[in-house]
C-alpha positions, 0 to 999 in steps of 0.5 A: 442425065448421064448420072441416070445411065442416059447420054445426051447428044447435042446437034447444032441449032440449025440442024434440019429435021431430016438430019436429026432423024438420020442422027436418031437412027444412026445413034439408036436414040430413045428420044429427041428433044426440040427447043425453039425460041422462034416459033419453029415448033409449028413447022419443024416438029411436024417435019421431024415426026414425019422424018422419024416415021419415014425411017421407021422410028415411031417409037422414038419419043419427041420432047418439045421445049422452048417458048411455045404457045399453050394454044399449040399444045393439043396440036403438038400432042396430036402429032405424037409429041410425048411431052412439052416443057414450056417456060418455067418448067421445073428441070427435075420435073422435066427430067423425070417426065422424060425418063418415065416416057423413055422407060415406058412408065407412061404411055404416049398420048 
């Protein structure tokens, strides 16, 4: 997304949620994206959202991708996840949805 004026920062795959929240605070990010291929979304995403809230970063949008069961989507949205990009999501659709959230064109759920 650098073409859009955005910047992406990658963390190592095993970064714990509290470290991701610390990076988010230090880097003053607008959004955090989480991808899990090992069903970590049910434990790691709630921990991340709690860690962000503990740092006063409620405004940071959280995007979830990877192989996540559609039956878990409502639970994730209730936690405050802004968008979920499951298998087969069109990359451009995901990019525009993320940018729209960051630019506050659409409200979080």
